[in-house]
A tleap script that builds the chain and sets N, CA, C and O, in Angstrom:
source leaprc.protein.ff14SB
mol = sequence {
  NMET ARG ALA SER GLU ASP PHE ILE ARG VAL
  GLY ALA THR VAL THR PHE VAL GLY PHE ILE
  ILE VAL LEU LEU GLY ILE VAL LEU THR MET
  LEU GLN HIE PRO ALA SER THR GLN MET GLY
  GLY LEU ILE MET LEU GLY PRO ILE PRO ILE
  ALA PHE GLY SER ALA PRO GLU ILE THR THR
  ASN MET LEU GLY LEU GLY LEU LEU ILE THR
  ILE LEU TYR LEU PHE LEU TRP LYS THR LYS
  CARG
}
set mol.1.N position { 9.842 -10.215 -43.327 }
set mol.1.CA position { 10.151 -9.227 -42.293 }
set mol.1.C position { 9.270 -7.990 -42.516 }
set mol.1.O position { 9.091 -7.216 -41.576 }
set mol.2.N position { 8.749 -7.782 -43.632 }
set mol.2.CA position { 7.951 -6.644 -43.901 }
set mol.2.C position { 6.676 -6.668 -43.138 }
set mol.2.O position { 6.193 -5.618 -42.714 }
set mol.3.N position { 6.067 -7.909 -42.930 }
set mol.3.CA position { 4.791 -8.040 -42.259 }
set mol.3.C position { 4.982 -7.639 -40.754 }
set mol.3.O position { 4.097 -6.983 -40.205 }
set mol.4.N position { 6.056 -7.997 -40.103 }
set mol.4.CA position { 6.273 -7.761 -38.731 }
set mol.4.C position { 6.407 -6.188 -38.551 }
set mol.4.O position { 5.928 -5.660 -37.547 }
set mol.5.N position { 6.992 -5.514 -39.425 }
set mol.5.CA position { 7.104 -4.083 -39.414 }
set mol.5.C position { 5.760 -3.388 -39.550 }
set mol.5.O position { 5.489 -2.362 -38.926 }
set mol.6.N position { 4.933 -3.991 -40.391 }
set mol.6.CA position { 3.538 -3.482 -40.535 }
set mol.6.C position { 2.765 -3.606 -39.221 }
set mol.6.O position { 2.101 -2.669 -38.779 }
set mol.7.N position { 2.873 -4.805 -38.601 }
set mol.7.CA position { 2.186 -5.033 -37.357 }
set mol.7.C position { 2.642 -4.066 -36.280 }
set mol.7.O position { 1.818 -3.569 -35.513 }
set mol.8.N position { 3.905 -3.796 -36.208 }
set mol.8.CA position { 4.408 -2.811 -35.199 }
set mol.8.C position { 3.838 -1.419 -35.498 }
set mol.8.O position { 3.404 -0.715 -34.585 }
set mol.9.N position { 3.839 -1.049 -36.696 }
set mol.9.CA position { 3.336 0.259 -37.168 }
set mol.9.C position { 1.780 0.417 -36.786 }
set mol.9.O position { 1.361 1.418 -36.205 }
set mol.10.N position { 1.030 -0.575 -37.134 }
set mol.10.CA position { -0.362 -0.598 -36.774 }
set mol.10.C position { -0.609 -0.567 -35.351 }
set mol.10.O position { -1.491 0.164 -34.900 }
set mol.11.N position { 0.149 -1.356 -34.553 }
set mol.11.CA position { 0.019 -1.414 -33.139 }
set mol.11.C position { 0.314 -0.075 -32.500 }
set mol.11.O position { -0.422 0.381 -31.625 }
set mol.12.N position { 1.377 0.546 -32.932 }
set mol.12.CA position { 1.753 1.854 -32.365 }
set mol.12.C position { 0.714 2.883 -32.747 }
set mol.12.O position { 0.441 3.775 -31.944 }
set mol.13.N position { 0.105 2.812 -33.949 }
set mol.13.CA position { -0.900 3.748 -34.325 }
set mol.13.C position { -2.210 3.572 -33.549 }
set mol.13.O position { -2.863 4.547 -33.177 }
set mol.14.N position { -2.570 2.344 -33.319 }
set mol.14.CA position { -3.786 2.025 -32.560 }
set mol.14.C position { -3.599 2.525 -31.144 }
set mol.14.O position { -4.516 3.140 -30.600 }
set mol.15.N position { -2.450 2.292 -30.517 }
set mol.15.CA position { -2.136 2.778 -29.230 }
set mol.15.C position { -2.260 4.285 -29.084 }
set mol.15.O position { -2.871 4.798 -28.147 }
set mol.16.N position { -1.679 4.950 -30.011 }
set mol.16.CA position { -1.652 6.396 -30.006 }
set mol.16.C position { -3.095 6.934 -30.162 }
set mol.16.O position { -3.536 7.817 -29.427 }
set mol.17.N position { -3.773 6.385 -31.111 }
set mol.17.CA position { -5.165 6.895 -31.346 }
set mol.17.C position { -6.038 6.574 -30.057 }
set mol.17.O position { -6.871 7.411 -29.709 }
set mol.18.N position { -5.895 5.485 -29.388 }
set mol.18.CA position { -6.621 5.181 -28.150 }
set mol.18.C position { -6.231 6.132 -27.046 }
set mol.18.O position { -7.097 6.542 -26.274 }
set mol.19.N position { -5.053 6.480 -26.940 }
set mol.19.CA position { -4.542 7.492 -25.970 }
set mol.19.C position { -5.219 8.847 -26.216 }
set mol.19.O position { -5.712 9.496 -25.293 }
set mol.20.N position { -5.224 9.239 -27.460 }
set mol.20.CA position { -5.835 10.535 -27.788 }
set mol.20.C position { -7.372 10.528 -27.541 }
set mol.20.O position { -7.928 11.530 -27.094 }
set mol.21.N position { -8.051 9.391 -27.835 }
set mol.21.CA position { -9.503 9.342 -27.531 }
set mol.21.C position { -9.742 9.383 -25.990 }
set mol.21.O position { -10.677 10.046 -25.540 }
set mol.22.N position { -8.950 8.718 -25.222 }
set mol.22.CA position { -9.132 8.804 -23.789 }
set mol.22.C position { -8.873 10.174 -23.218 }
set mol.22.O position { -9.585 10.647 -22.332 }
set mol.23.N position { -7.834 10.808 -23.746 }
set mol.23.CA position { -7.490 12.194 -23.281 }
set mol.23.C position { -8.607 13.156 -23.693 }
set mol.23.O position { -9.018 14.005 -22.904 }
set mol.24.N position { -9.099 13.021 -24.936 }
set mol.24.CA position { -10.182 13.896 -25.301 }
set mol.24.C position { -11.496 13.715 -24.492 }
set mol.24.O position { -12.222 14.669 -24.212 }
set mol.25.N position { -11.762 12.401 -24.127 }
set mol.25.CA position { -12.935 12.132 -23.305 }
set mol.25.C position { -12.723 12.778 -21.958 }
set mol.25.O position { -13.677 13.361 -21.441 }
set mol.26.N position { -11.580 12.729 -21.358 }
set mol.26.CA position { -11.345 13.329 -20.051 }
set mol.26.C position { -11.549 14.877 -20.087 }
set mol.26.O position { -12.179 15.478 -19.217 }
set mol.27.N position { -10.954 15.480 -21.185 }
set mol.27.CA position { -11.102 16.930 -21.349 }
set mol.27.C position { -12.549 17.388 -21.564 }
set mol.27.O position { -13.004 18.374 -20.984 }
set mol.28.N position { -13.232 16.662 -22.391 }
set mol.28.CA position { -14.661 16.988 -22.637 }
set mol.28.C position { -15.521 16.826 -21.418 }
set mol.28.O position { -16.413 17.641 -21.183 }
set mol.29.N position { -15.285 15.808 -20.642 }
set mol.29.CA position { -16.025 15.576 -19.384 }
set mol.29.C position { -15.721 16.722 -18.449 }
set mol.29.O position { -16.660 17.208 -17.819 }
set mol.30.N position { -14.547 17.182 -18.303 }
set mol.30.CA position { -14.180 18.259 -17.456 }
set mol.30.C position { -14.846 19.565 -17.913 }
set mol.30.O position { -15.313 20.349 -17.086 }
set mol.31.N position { -14.888 19.787 -19.194 }
set mol.31.CA position { -15.494 21.020 -19.787 }
set mol.31.C position { -17.007 21.031 -19.575 }
set mol.31.O position { -17.565 22.093 -19.297 }
set mol.32.N position { -17.693 19.893 -19.694 }
set mol.32.CA position { -19.103 19.860 -19.570 }
set mol.32.C position { -19.624 19.958 -18.168 }
set mol.32.O position { -20.683 20.535 -17.923 }
set mol.33.N position { -18.893 19.402 -17.258 }
set mol.33.CA position { -19.258 19.345 -15.796 }
set mol.33.C position { -18.073 19.829 -14.964 }
set mol.33.O position { -17.477 18.994 -14.283 }
set mol.34.N position { -17.685 21.079 -14.959 }
set mol.34.CA position { -16.436 21.496 -14.278 }
set mol.34.C position { -16.497 21.387 -12.806 }
set mol.34.O position { -15.478 21.049 -12.204 }
set mol.35.N position { -17.598 21.640 -12.161 }
set mol.35.CA position { -17.740 21.679 -10.719 }
set mol.35.C position { -17.944 20.235 -10.109 }
set mol.35.O position { -17.497 19.948 -8.999 }
set mol.36.N position { -18.588 19.415 -10.834 }
set mol.36.CA position { -18.889 18.055 -10.228 }
set mol.36.C position { -18.011 16.923 -10.717 }
set mol.36.O position { -18.290 15.756 -10.442 }
set mol.37.N position { -16.959 17.253 -11.434 }
set mol.37.CA position { -16.128 16.229 -12.004 }
set mol.37.C position { -15.278 15.601 -11.023 }
set mol.37.O position { -14.547 16.319 -10.341 }
set mol.38.N position { -15.283 14.287 -10.859 }
set mol.38.CA position { -14.418 13.575 -9.934 }
set mol.38.C position { -13.637 12.549 -10.808 }
set mol.38.O position { -14.232 11.803 -11.586 }
set mol.39.N position { -12.379 12.538 -10.665 }
set mol.39.CA position { -11.491 11.674 -11.446 }
set mol.39.C position { -10.784 10.694 -10.503 }
set mol.39.O position { -10.630 10.918 -9.303 }
set mol.40.N position { -10.370 9.597 -11.134 }
set mol.40.CA position { -9.577 8.592 -10.491 }
set mol.40.C position { -8.876 7.768 -11.514 }
set mol.40.O position { -9.244 7.725 -12.687 }
set mol.41.N position { -7.819 7.089 -11.021 }
set mol.41.CA position { -7.019 6.223 -11.917 }
set mol.41.C position { -6.377 5.173 -11.223 }
set mol.41.O position { -6.245 5.199 -9.999 }
set mol.42.N position { -5.942 4.185 -11.988 }
set mol.42.CA position { -5.274 2.976 -11.546 }
set mol.42.C position { -4.081 2.765 -12.424 }
set mol.42.O position { -4.183 2.750 -13.651 }
set mol.43.N position { -2.921 2.599 -11.774 }
set mol.43.CA position { -1.651 2.236 -12.504 }
set mol.43.C position { -1.245 0.873 -12.013 }
set mol.43.O position { -1.118 0.642 -10.810 }
set mol.44.N position { -1.044 -0.018 -12.938 }
set mol.44.CA position { -0.568 -1.346 -12.544 }
set mol.44.C position { 0.864 -1.520 -12.915 }
set mol.44.O position { 1.215 -1.485 -14.094 }
set mol.45.N position { 1.749 -1.719 -11.876 }
set mol.45.CA position { 3.100 -2.031 -12.134 }
set mol.45.C position { 3.289 -3.551 -11.818 }
set mol.45.O position { 3.515 -3.987 -10.689 }
set mol.46.N position { 3.171 -4.290 -12.933 }
set mol.46.CA position { 3.150 -5.750 -12.742 }
set mol.46.C position { 1.901 -6.041 -11.970 }
set mol.46.O position { 0.840 -5.545 -12.349 }
set mol.47.N position { 1.955 -6.832 -10.886 }
set mol.47.CA position { 0.773 -7.155 -10.140 }
set mol.47.C position { 0.447 -6.134 -9.058 }
set mol.47.O position { -0.537 -6.316 -8.340 }
set mol.48.N position { 1.169 -5.150 -8.922 }
set mol.48.CA position { 1.119 -4.069 -7.878 }
set mol.48.C position { 0.245 -2.936 -8.245 }
set mol.48.O position { 0.647 -2.157 -9.110 }
set mol.49.N position { -0.959 -2.747 -7.659 }
set mol.49.CA position { -1.839 -1.659 -8.049 }
set mol.49.C position { -1.482 -0.342 -7.339 }
set mol.49.O position { -1.181 -0.355 -6.145 }
set mol.50.N position { -1.510 0.784 -8.047 }
set mol.50.CA position { -1.412 2.134 -7.480 }
set mol.50.C position { -2.643 2.908 -7.857 }
set mol.50.O position { -2.899 3.209 -9.023 }
set mol.51.N position { -3.395 3.219 -6.828 }
set mol.51.CA position { -4.659 3.927 -7.077 }
set mol.51.C position { -4.634 5.400 -6.636 }
set mol.51.O position { -3.936 5.749 -5.684 }
set mol.52.N position { -5.371 6.232 -7.305 }
set mol.52.CA position { -5.422 7.599 -6.934 }
set mol.52.C position { -6.744 8.149 -7.411 }
set mol.52.O position { -7.327 7.593 -8.342 }
set mol.53.N position { -7.267 9.262 -6.789 }
set mol.53.CA position { -8.514 9.808 -7.084 }
set mol.53.C position { -8.716 11.154 -6.411 }
set mol.53.O position { -7.990 11.514 -5.485 }
set mol.54.N position { -9.738 11.916 -6.900 }
set mol.54.CA position { -10.083 13.166 -6.362 }
set mol.54.C position { -10.933 13.182 -5.179 }
set mol.54.O position { -11.097 14.213 -4.527 }
set mol.55.N position { -11.505 12.019 -4.869 }
set mol.55.CA position { -12.367 11.793 -3.726 }
set mol.55.C position { -12.022 10.474 -3.120 }
set mol.55.O position { -11.560 9.577 -3.825 }
set mol.56.N position { -12.235 10.314 -1.795 }
set mol.56.CA position { -11.932 8.999 -1.167 }
set mol.56.C position { -12.743 7.866 -1.750 }
set mol.56.O position { -12.218 6.757 -1.849 }
set mol.57.N position { -13.998 8.069 -2.147 }
set mol.57.CA position { -14.768 7.001 -2.703 }
set mol.57.C position { -14.171 6.460 -4.027 }
set mol.57.O position { -14.105 5.257 -4.279 }
set mol.58.N position { -13.738 7.455 -4.860 }
set mol.58.CA position { -13.062 7.043 -6.110 }
set mol.58.C position { -11.836 6.285 -5.886 }
set mol.58.O position { -11.602 5.273 -6.547 }
set mol.59.N position { -11.014 6.733 -4.959 }
set mol.59.CA position { -9.775 6.062 -4.663 }
set mol.59.C position { -9.960 4.624 -4.151 }
set mol.59.O position { -9.213 3.713 -4.507 }
set mol.60.N position { -11.005 4.456 -3.286 }
set mol.60.CA position { -11.318 3.159 -2.763 }
set mol.60.C position { -11.832 2.236 -3.887 }
set mol.60.O position { -11.485 1.055 -3.924 }
set mol.61.N position { -12.656 2.775 -4.799 }
set mol.61.CA position { -13.091 1.919 -5.918 }
set mol.61.C position { -11.938 1.535 -6.901 }
set mol.61.O position { -11.897 0.435 -7.451 }
set mol.62.N position { -11.030 2.486 -7.078 }
set mol.62.CA position { -9.889 2.174 -7.886 }
set mol.62.C position { -9.013 1.092 -7.244 }
set mol.62.O position { -8.518 0.188 -7.916 }
set mol.63.N position { -8.837 1.215 -5.914 }
set mol.63.CA position { -8.042 0.285 -5.216 }
set mol.63.C position { -8.661 -1.152 -5.292 }
set mol.63.O position { -7.970 -2.147 -5.510 }
set mol.64.N position { -10.037 -1.188 -5.093 }
set mol.64.CA position { -10.755 -2.417 -5.260 }
set mol.64.C position { -10.613 -3.076 -6.636 }
set mol.64.O position { -10.468 -4.295 -6.736 }
set mol.65.N position { -10.656 -2.268 -7.686 }
set mol.65.CA position { -10.435 -2.722 -8.984 }
set mol.65.C position { -9.076 -3.212 -9.197 }
set mol.65.O position { -8.899 -4.244 -9.845 }
set mol.66.N position { -8.056 -2.520 -8.678 }
set mol.66.CA position { -6.672 -2.973 -8.746 }
set mol.66.C position { -6.494 -4.284 -8.047 }
set mol.66.O position { -5.803 -5.164 -8.560 }
set mol.67.N position { -7.102 -4.449 -6.873 }
set mol.67.CA position { -6.947 -5.760 -6.154 }
set mol.67.C position { -7.623 -6.897 -6.925 }
set mol.67.O position { -7.121 -8.021 -6.927 }
set mol.68.N position { -8.706 -6.630 -7.550 }
set mol.68.CA position { -9.394 -7.643 -8.350 }
set mol.68.C position { -8.522 -8.060 -9.516 }
set mol.68.O position { -8.399 -9.252 -9.798 }
set mol.69.N position { -7.935 -7.137 -10.176 }
set mol.69.CA position { -7.025 -7.356 -11.338 }
set mol.69.C position { -5.830 -8.144 -10.885 }
set mol.69.O position { -5.373 -9.052 -11.579 }
set mol.70.N position { -5.297 -7.790 -9.674 }
set mol.70.CA position { -4.099 -8.517 -9.121 }
set mol.70.C position { -4.468 -9.954 -8.865 }
set mol.70.O position { -3.724 -10.849 -9.266 }
set mol.71.N position { -5.621 -10.227 -8.195 }
set mol.71.CA position { -6.033 -11.590 -7.910 }
set mol.71.C position { -6.249 -12.382 -9.215 }
set mol.71.O position { -5.836 -13.535 -9.336 }
set mol.72.N position { -6.914 -11.721 -10.191 }
set mol.72.CA position { -7.051 -12.433 -11.417 }
set mol.72.C position { -5.773 -12.721 -12.121 }
set mol.72.O position { -5.636 -13.774 -12.744 }
set mol.73.N position { -4.832 -11.825 -12.047 }
set mol.73.CA position { -3.467 -12.046 -12.645 }
set mol.73.C position { -2.758 -13.201 -11.947 }
set mol.73.O position { -2.153 -14.066 -12.580 }
set mol.74.N position { -2.853 -13.183 -10.620 }
set mol.74.CA position { -2.165 -14.336 -9.848 }
set mol.74.C position { -2.875 -15.666 -10.127 }
set mol.74.O position { -2.229 -16.706 -10.253 }
set mol.75.N position { -4.198 -15.625 -10.221 }
set mol.75.CA position { -4.893 -16.917 -10.522 }
set mol.75.C position { -4.504 -17.422 -11.890 }
set mol.75.O position { -4.199 -18.604 -12.047 }
set mol.76.N position { -4.509 -16.515 -12.928 }
set mol.76.CA position { -4.054 -17.034 -14.257 }
set mol.76.C position { -2.603 -17.374 -14.337 }
set mol.76.O position { -2.220 -18.224 -15.141 }
set mol.77.N position { -1.818 -16.781 -13.580 }
set mol.77.CA position { -0.345 -17.102 -13.601 }
set mol.77.C position { -0.152 -18.473 -12.924 }
set mol.77.O position { 0.707 -19.255 -13.332 }
set mol.78.N position { -0.934 -18.746 -11.920 }
set mol.78.CA position { -0.767 -19.989 -11.195 }
set mol.78.C position { -1.358 -21.151 -12.008 }
set mol.78.O position { -0.799 -22.247 -11.960 }
set mol.79.N position { -2.448 -20.968 -12.746 }
set mol.79.CA position { -3.006 -21.992 -13.614 }
set mol.79.C position { -2.183 -22.214 -14.866 }
set mol.79.O position { -2.308 -23.260 -15.502 }
set mol.80.N position { -1.386 -21.305 -15.220 }
set mol.80.CA position { -0.494 -21.491 -16.435 }
set mol.80.C position { 0.628 -22.509 -16.131 }
set mol.80.O position { 1.066 -23.273 -16.991 }
set mol.81.N position { 1.040 -22.473 -14.932 }
set mol.81.CA position { 2.193 -23.297 -14.573 }
set mol.81.C position { 1.772 -24.715 -14.379 }
set mol.81.O position { 2.603 -25.569 -14.071 }
savepdb mol mol.pdb
quit
């Protein structure tokens, strides 16, 4: 049982460190290029994509990425059965 607790602890640590690295990357990008920074994001709730962005082009790209991920998810789910 000790090994499973170690895996959970390592997984949580790696997730936290990754979150901090992404957050620092966003902040440093905004500080280096404050006027020209355009941001966008994609939230996946299961197979449903939610896209947002600071410009219409970014939002469209995020939505396209979300639809691609959704199609890939549905394809892999269908072939698993």
